[in-house]
N, C-alpha and C positions, 0 to 999 in steps of 0.2 A: 488747641493751642497752636502757635505758629512758629515761624523761624526765630522768634524771640526766645524759644526754649533753649537754643544753643548758648545764649548768654547766661541763663540760669544754670545750665550744665557746667559752664566754665566757672561760675562762681562757686559751685559745689565741688569741683574736681580736686582741689587741694586740701579739703577738709577744714578750712578756716571758717566756713559758714555752717551754721546748723540748719538753716532754712533760707529760702529766697523766693521772691516773686517779682514780676514786673507788671505793674498796673498802670493804667492810663485812663484819662477821661477827656472828653471834650464837652461842648455845650449840649450835645444830644445824648450821649451815652457814656457809660463807665464800664471798664473791662479789666479782668485779670488776663493779661496777654500770655503769661507763662508762669509756671510755678514748679517747685520741686515735687515730684510725684511722691505721695505719701506724707508730705509735709503739712504743717499747719496752714501755711499760706495758700495752699491749693483751694481752700474753702473760704478765703477772705471775702468779706462782704464790702459793699460800697461804704457803709457806715464805718467799718473797721479801717478801711483805707484812709478815710478822713481823720480818724482818731490818731493813727500812726503818723500821718502827715503833720499834725499839729504838735507833735512832741518836740 
C-alpha cells in the first residue's frame, strides 16, 4: 500500500465508516491502492470493484 493509506486512515478515524478502500485502474492495470487493515475491502477483487462501481 502507499501514501493513499493516510486517506483511508482519515476516513476511518471518526468511526463513521465501517470499512474503506481506495481502488484505481487504467488501461493496463487495476489496483487496490489502500484499504482498512482487517477490513473486507483489503481483499477486494477487480470484479468486485466493477460490481460496486455499477451500483
